[in-house]
C-alpha positions as CSV (number, residue, x, y, z in Angstrom):
1,M,13.3,2.1,-4.8
2,N,15.6,0.5,-2.3
3,Y,16.7,-3.1,-1.6
4,L,13.4,-4.6,-0.5
5,A,11.3,-3.1,-3.3
6,H,13.8,-4.2,-5.9
7,L,13.6,-7.8,-4.6
8,L,9.8,-7.8,-4.8
9,L,10.0,-6.3,-8.3
10,S,12.5,-9.0,-9.3
11,G,9.8,-11.7,-9.0
12,A,10.3,-15.3,-7.8
13,D,13.5,-16.3,-9.6
14,P,16.3,-16.3,-7.0
15,D,19.0,-15.2,-9.5
16,V,16.9,-12.3,-10.8
17,Q,16.5,-11.3,-7.1
18,V,20.3,-11.4,-6.7
19,G,20.6,-9.1,-9.8
20,G,17.9,-6.9,-8.3
21,L,20.2,-6.4,-5.3
22,L,23.4,-6.1,-7.4
23,G,21.9,-3.1,-9.3
24,D,23.1,-1.0,-6.3
25,F,26.6,-2.5,-6.4
26,V,27.4,-3.1,-10.1
27,K,28.0,0.0,-12.2
28,G,28.8,0.4,-15.9
29,P,28.1,-1.9,-18.9
30,L,27.4,-5.5,-18.3
31,R,29.9,-7.9,-20.0
32,E,28.3,-11.3,-19.4
33,T,30.3,-11.6,-16.1
34,Y,27.2,-13.0,-14.4
35,P,24.6,-15.7,-15.3
36,P,21.9,-14.3,-17.6
37,A,19.2,-14.1,-15.0
38,I,21.5,-12.1,-12.6
39,E,22.4,-9.7,-15.4
40,F,18.8,-9.4,-16.3
41,G,18.1,-8.5,-12.7
42,I,20.7,-5.8,-12.7
43,Q,19.2,-4.4,-16.0
44,L,15.7,-4.6,-14.5
45,H,16.9,-2.7,-11.4
46,R,18.3,0.1,-13.6
47,R,15.1,0.3,-15.7
48,I,13.0,0.5,-12.5
49,D,15.1,3.3,-11.1
50,S,14.7,5.3,-14.3
51,L,11.0,4.7,-14.5
52,T,10.6,5.6,-10.8
53,D,12.3,8.9,-11.3
54,D,9.9,9.8,-14.1
55,Q,6.7,8.9,-12.2
56,P,4.4,11.8,-11.1
57,A,3.8,10.1,-7.8
58,F,7.5,10.0,-7.0
59,R,8.0,13.6,-8.0
60,T,5.0,14.5,-5.8
61,A,6.5,12.6,-2.9
62,K,9.8,14.4,-3.3
63,S,8.0,17.8,-3.3
64,R,6.5,17.0,0.1
65,L,9.9,17.3,1.7
66,S,11.1,20.6,2.9
67,P,13.7,22.4,0.7
68,G,16.6,21.4,3.0
69,W,16.0,17.7,2.1
70,R,15.2,18.1,-1.6
71,R,18.8,17.3,-2.7
72,Y,18.6,14.0,-0.9
73,A,14.9,13.4,-1.4
74,G,15.4,10.4,-3.7
75,I,17.6,8.6,-1.3
76,V,15.4,9.4,1.7
77,L,12.3,8.3,-0.1
78,D,13.9,5.1,-1.4
79,I,14.5,4.0,2.2
80,Y,11.1,5.3,3.5
81,F,9.2,3.5,0.7
82,D,11.0,0.3,1.7
83,H,9.6,1.0,5.2
84,L,6.1,1.4,3.8
85,L,6.5,-1.8,1.7
86,A,7.7,-3.8,4.7
87,S,4.9,-2.5,6.9
88,R,2.3,-3.8,4.5
89,W,4.1,-6.8,3.1
90,E,1.4,-9.3,4.1
91,H,-1.0,-7.6,1.7
92,L,1.5,-7.9,-1.2
93,H,3.1,-11.3,-0.9
94,D,1.9,-14.8,0.1
95,Q,5.2,-15.5,2.0
96,A,5.9,-13.9,5.4
97,L,8.6,-11.2,5.2
98,S,10.9,-13.1,7.6
99,D,10.6,-16.3,5.5
100,Y,11.0,-14.4,2.2
101,C,14.2,-12.7,3.5
102,A,15.6,-15.9,4.9
103,A,15.2,-17.6,1.5
104,F,16.8,-14.7,-0.2
105,Y,19.8,-14.6,2.2
106,H,20.3,-18.3,1.6
107,H,20.5,-17.9,-2.2
108,L,22.7,-14.9,-1.9
109,A,25.1,-17.0,0.2
110,V,25.1,-19.6,-2.6
111,R,26.1,-16.8,-5.0
112,K,28.8,-15.3,-2.8
113,P,31.7,-16.2,-5.2
114,L,30.1,-13.9,-7.8
115,L,29.5,-10.9,-5.5
116,P,31.5,-7.7,-5.7
117,A,32.9,-6.3,-2.4
118,G,30.0,-4.1,-1.4
119,A,27.4,-6.8,-2.0
120,L,29.5,-9.4,-0.2
121,R,29.5,-7.2,2.9
122,F,25.7,-6.9,2.6
123,A,25.4,-10.7,2.2
124,E,27.5,-11.3,5.4
125,A,25.8,-8.6,7.5
126,A,22.2,-8.8,6.4
127,P,21.2,-12.2,7.9
128,R,22.9,-11.3,11.1
129,V,21.1,-8.0,11.6
130,A,17.9,-8.9,9.8
131,W,18.6,-6.0,7.5
132,L,15.7,-6.3,5.1
133,E,13.1,-7.3,7.7
134,S,14.1,-4.3,9.8
135,Y,12.6,-1.9,7.3
136,A,9.3,-2.6,9.0
137,S,10.6,-1.1,12.2
138,T,10.0,2.6,13.0
139,E,13.0,2.4,15.3
140,A,15.4,0.9,12.7
141,V,14.7,3.1,9.7
142,P,16.0,6.4,11.2
143,I,19.2,4.5,12.1
144,M,19.4,3.3,8.5
145,L,18.9,6.8,7.2
146,T,21.7,8.1,9.5
147,R,24.1,5.4,8.3
148,V,23.4,6.1,4.6
149,G,23.9,9.8,5.3
150,Q,27.3,9.1,6.9
151,R,28.5,7.3,3.8
152,L,27.9,10.3,1.5
153,R,31.0,12.2,0.3
154,R,29.9,15.0,2.5
155,P,28.1,13.4,5.5
156,V,24.5,14.4,6.0
157,P,22.4,13.7,9.2
158,M,19.8,12.0,7.1
159,G,18.1,10.4,10.1
160,E,16.8,13.9,11.0
161,A,14.5,13.6,8.1
162,W,12.5,10.9,9.9
163,P,10.1,13.2,11.8
164,E,9.2,15.0,8.6
165,L,8.6,11.8,6.8
166,E,6.3,10.6,9.6
167,A,4.5,13.9,9.7
168,N,3.7,13.4,6.0
169,R,3.1,9.6,6.3
170,K,-0.5,9.6,5.1
171,A,0.3,11.7,2.0
172,L,3.5,9.6,1.3
173,E,1.5,6.4,1.7
174,R,-0.9,7.7,-1.1
175,D,2.1,8.5,-3.3
176,F,3.5,5.0,-2.6
177,E,0.2,3.3,-3.3
178,E,0.0,5.1,-6.6
179,L,3.6,4.3,-7.6
180,L,3.9,0.7,-6.7
181,P,1.3,-0.8,-9.1
182,V,3.0,1.0,-12.0
183,L,6.3,-0.5,-11.0
184,L,4.8,-4.0,-10.4
185,E,3.2,-4.1,-13.8
186,F,6.3,-2.8,-15.6
187,A,8.5,-5.4,-13.8
188,R,6.0,-8.2,-14.6
189,R,6.1,-7.3,-18.3
190,E,9.9,-7.1,-18.3
191,R,10.3,-10.5,-16.6
192,N,7.8,-12.1,-18.9
193,R,9.8,-10.8,-21.9
194,F,13.1,-12.1,-20.5
195,F,11.8,-15.6,-19.6
196,N,10.0,-16.0,-22.9
197,Q,13.2,-15.2,-24.7
198,E,15.0,-17.8,-22.5
199,L,12.7,-20.6,-23.5
């Protein structure tokens, strides 16, 4: 799962959401550098990634891509699944996607002093370019894929996977719809456990 999915799975607490984002930027053991809810969000992000990789629906989705993309299938699908999530957001959340993202950007700005360099760059760029909201756009996602591919150690023209993703859209939507409820339920249980401990 990518940025938007991790925010949704983080629940309503703004600091857990920040941690959900930081899971892509903070590596290694956690040493109480961050407030407890942010550290929990990072841990939840890592657990969700591990669970996702083990899910039959995610493995099936990866197998739908041609052999040339298999090595990068996890990255490609993380971004594509954020596109599918954004495109049906109104069915999953009471708040409009634009309002949800604006609230998250605001809290992320409040937490800027805590952010590592990569997350700080995201925090500064995301509101300006409507980063999270643009996952709903079929024009923006191929550009995102291309940019991610350019950042790999050996650059890969990942945007070229877009036609194949769209050709398999119906099947990938079924995989996504099978996977998301599993992750939502897992994240709900993990959040309940954390907040009950905090009481």
